[in-house]
N, C-alpha and C positions, 0 to 999 in steps of 0.2 A: 767507396762501396761500388762493386761491379753490378751491372744490371742483372737482375735475377733471370733465370731461364723461364721460358714460357711454361705456364702450369699445365700439367697433364691431369685432366679431369678424373682419370681412373686411378690416380695415385694420391695418397695423402701428402701434405707438404711438411717437410722437416726443416727447421731453421737451426743451424749450428753457429753458436756464438763463442768465439775464443780468440784472444789476442795473440795466440801462438799459431804459426803457420802449420807446424807438424800435425798436432792433434786435429786442427780444423780440416786439413786436406785428407788425413787418414779417415776421418768420419765420412767425408764426402764420398770417398772411394767405396767405403763399406756399404753405404746406403743408396748410391746413385741409381741402382737398378730397381729399387723397391719404392723409392719416394722421390718427389720433386724436392731437390735439396737447394736451400738458400744458405748463403754464408754471410756472416758479419764479423768484423774484427773488433767491435766495441759495442757497448750498451746502447749508445745513441742510434747507431746504424740498425741495430736489432729492433729497436722500438719503431723506427720508420718502416722497416720491412713488415712488422706485424700490423701496422696501420694500413698498409697498401696491399697486403697479400693474405689469402685465406690460410693462415698457418694453423697446423693441427698440433704439432709437437715441437718443442724447443729443447735443444741440448745446450745448456748455458754454463760457461765457466764462471766459478764464483769469485775468482781472484783475477781482476782485469784492471788495467790502467784506466783512469777516468772514472766513469760510472761503474760501480761494483756490480757483481752478479746479483746480490740481494736487492739492490736498488733497481736494477734492470727488471728483475722478477716482479717487483711491486708495480712498476709502470706497465709491464706487459699484462698483468692480471687486471689492471684498471681498464686497459683498452679492450682486451678479449679474455673475459673470465674463464671461458671454456677451454682455452689453450692449456695443454699439459706441458709442464716444464720439468726437465731432469737436470738437476744441478751436478756439476762436475768440478772436482778440485783435487789438487795435489797436496793441499795442506788442511786436512780435515780437523776441525775442532768441534766439540759438543755445541758450543754457542752458535757457530755458523750453521751447523746442521739444524739446530732448533729454529734459528731465524728463517732459514729457507723453507722449512716445513710450515712454520707459522704463517708465512706469506703465500702459501698455496703450492709449493713445489710437490710434484707427485712422486719423485724419487731422488736419491742422493748417491752418486757413484764417485769412486776415487780414481785418480790418475796414478800410474798408467792403467787404463781400463782394459778389461777382458772383452774381446769381441763378442763372444757368446752372451756374456752378461749384458753388454750394451745392446745387442740386438733384441734380447728378451725385454729389456727395460723400455726401449723405443716401441716395440710391438705392443707391449702392455699399455703404454701411454696412448698410442694411436687407437687401440681398441677402447680404452676408457673415454677418449675424446669422442669417438663415434657414438658410444653409448650415451654420453652426455647430450650430444646433439639430437640423437633419436628421442631421448627423454624430453628434451626441450621442445622438439617438434610435436611430440605426442601431447605434451602439456599445453602447447599453444593451440593445437587442434581441439583439445578438450575445452580449453577456455573459450575458443571461438564457438564451439558447439553450445556451451553453456550460455554464452551471450546471445546466440541465435535463439535458443530455447526461451531465455528470459524475455527477449524482444517479442517472440511469438506469444508468450504468456501475457505480456503487457498489451499487445494488440488485441488478444482475445478478451482481456479484462476491460480494455477501453470499449470494445464493441459490446461486451456484455453490460457494462455500466451505462453506456449510451442507450442500449435497448431498455434497460431497467428504468432509466430516467424518463425516457419517452412514455413507457408504460405508467410510471408514477404520475407524470404530468396528466395523462389521460384520466387516470383514476381520480386525482385530486380535482381536476376541472369538471369531472362528471357530476359532482355534488352541486356546485353552483349552476351548471347547465340544466340539471333536472329542475332546479327551482326556477330558473329563467323560463324553462318550458311551461311550468305551471302558471307563472305570471302572464305569459303570452296567451295561453289558453283562456285564462280568466279575463284578460283584456278583450279577447275576441268575443267571448260570450257577452261581455258588457256592452259591446258596440255593435253586435251583430244585427239587432233589430231596432237600434236607436236612430231616429231621424236627426236628433241633436243630443248633445251631451252637456248637462249643466247640473248645478246644485251639488247634492251629495254624491251623485254618480260621477261627476267630474272630479271631485275631491278624491274619491276612491281610486279613480284612474291615475290621477297625479301621484298619489301615494304608491300605487303599484309600479308606475314608471320610475319613481325614485328608487324603489327597492330593486327593480330590474337593473337599473344603472349601477347600483351598489354591487350586484352580483357580477356584472361585466367587469367592474373594477377589480373584484376579487380574482377573476380569471386572469386578468393582466398581471396582477401581483404574484400569483402562483407561477405564471410563466417566467416572470423576471427572476423569481427566487431560484428556479431550476436552471435558468440560463447562467446565473451567477455561479451556481454549483458546477455546471459543465465547464465554465471558463476558469475554474479554480480560484475564484475571488473569495476571500475570507469574508464571512458575514459579520456585519457590525452588530455589537450587542444592542438588543432592542428591548423595549418595555411597553406594556399595554395595561390599560385599566381593566380590571377583572370584570366589573359589572357591565362594561361595554361589550365584552366578548359574550357574557351571559345573555345580554339583550339580543345580540346578533344570532346566537345559537337558538334562542327561543323562536325568533322570527323565521329562521331558516327551517327549523324542524317542524313547526306547525303546518308548513306547506309541503313538507316532504312526504312522498307516498308511503314510506315506511311507518309514519306516525298514525296513519288512519286506523281507527278501531282500538287504539291503545290510549292509556292515560299517561300523560307526560307532564312532569313538573320540573321547573328550573328555578333554583333559588340562588341569588347572588349574595353579596356581603353588605353589611351595614356596621361601620362605614366601609367604603370601598378601599381596595389596596391596588398597588401596581405590581404586576408579575414580570419577572425577568425572562421574557421570551418574546419573539416576534409575534405580533397580533395574528397574522395569517396562519402561522404555524400552530398557535394556541387553538384557534378555531378549528383547524383541520384535525388536530388531535381529538378534541371534544366531539366533533361531528362524527369521526370514524367510530369512536367508542360508543357514542349514544345511538347511532344508527345500528351498530351491531347488537346493542341491548334491545332495541326495538324489534330487530329481526330475529331475536333468539327463539321466538315461537310465533306462529300465526294466530295463536289463541290470544284474546284480549288480556293484557297484563299491564302492570305499572312500571314505569321507568322514572327514576328520580335523579336529578343532577343537583348536588348540594355542595356549597363552598364553605370551607373552614379555614380560619387563620390559625397558625401554629407558632407559638413562641418558644417551643422546645424542639430539639432535634427529633425526627421521626425514628422510632426504634426499629429500623429496617433489619439491623443485625440479629434481632430476635425472631425474625420471620423465617421459618424453615421452609425448604422446598418440599412440598408434599403433593398428594393427589388433589388437594383442595386449595392450595395457595402457591403463588410464585411471585418473584420480584424481577422486574425487567430493569436493566441498567443500574443494578445495585452498585457496581464498582465505580461508575462515573458520576453518581449522584452527589451534588453539592449540598450536603445535609447540614447547612448552616442557617439557623433562624435569622430573621423571620421567614416563615415558610407558608406555602399555600397548599391545601389538600382539597382536591375536587373529587367528590365521590359520584360515580355513575352506577346506580344500583337498579337491578331489575328483579321482578318476581317471576322470571322465566323458569325454564326447566333445569338450569344449572349446566355446567360444562363437564363432559366426561374426562377422566384423567388423561387418556391418550390425546385428546384434542387440546387440553390445557398445556401439555408439554410441547406441542408443535405449533400452536396457533400464531406465534410471532415469527415463525419461519417464513421466508419470502415465498410467495405463491402457494402457500398452504391454505386450502379452503375446504369447507364442508359443503359448499353450495355447488349446484350444477354449473358447468362451464359458462352457460349463457347468463348466469346470475351473479357470478363472483370471480374475481381475479386473484384473490389471495394476497393483494398488495396493501390493503388498508392498514392492517396491524403492523406490518413491517415498516410502513411509513411512519406510524405512530412511534415505534421504537427508535427510528433514526432521528425524528424531530426532537424527541425527548432527550436523546443522547447529546444532540447539538446544543440544547438548552441547559444541560447539566441536571436534567430532571430524572425522575424514576416513576415506575408504575407498579402498584401493589395489586395483585389479583387474588380474589377470594371467591370460592364458589362452593355450592352444596347441591347435589342432585336432588331435584324435586322441590327445592326452596328458592334458588336464584343465585345471582352473581353480583359482585361489587368490584369495580375497578376504581382505584384511587390514584389520581395523577398528583404527583408531588413536585412542586416547583419553588424556587427561591422568589422572594418578593423584595421590593425596595424598602429599606428601613424607614 
């Protein structure tokens, strides 16, 4: 195989493959001014030239010694699928034509060839090759653009999620910090004018210090939970005794500023059950919902938290979405008994329909900016989804509202 001529970047490259000298040289003379012409006397040489040169079009004799034209065509298409191949033969049969076209030949001409027809076939093949390359480049550019846009969206989502996580951490920690602040204020009052601390006063201070330590532990636990979420660590299935959470809820809410002036009752279970949820998440859900109930109006009103065991599935499918009721996490709820239903009921003013529809959307709030972030209920929704739980909301204007948290329990 002779060394190929140096390629001309302004011309397409045409490879002529024929084991007969006459047709090979005739085609070279015809196309030498318009293309960079490469010559091969057999299929193996043709394959090597395609491997080492930017070939655009191949004129390939179908009947050659050694590797046949069809076999050479298959190999060329494996190496460079976009190369256009024109098959050339003096012995046309339907089967050889069918094989050539099946393996990707773009045209099929007979010997002796007509120069005008050959020129037209090569020009058409070269144009088709250029169009294929343009399409591939455009498609590659589009794919790169799509990947860049997707990467940009992912960066934006990560930034947004990180910001939301930070905001959620601050929101969740705000509850225990408020209680810690109350304990510190109470301790300061107890010790402000005391020359010494002893007896009942000392026991009260010890109790407050224990409770304060418990709230600090809660802050650390909340931080750890969010760090695990940021790091993509899957949460381990957790369980907690319901009455312990009810006891913690009572203690936290009796010292919370939102409870002042209102009547609050919290009733646990007898006997106790174990809920299938992380204890910190469970307490956060109940705190957010109960504080919302306490803050539903500044007028003195009643808020009740009551626990019920359920031995039958909860008929969530029968609850229609209306202006007075909704279900959150209906689709992901693990509605398999035994179940726990915790009702947070208030005698407040009720929830307007437009608020009921939006209240679990992130950052939706009816409070002034300095008093509400709109994160509490969206956090409730997320924590319930993670636990396979659901929330049933029922309200009536002028009467009050009831939120029912539904969770699985340990049999």
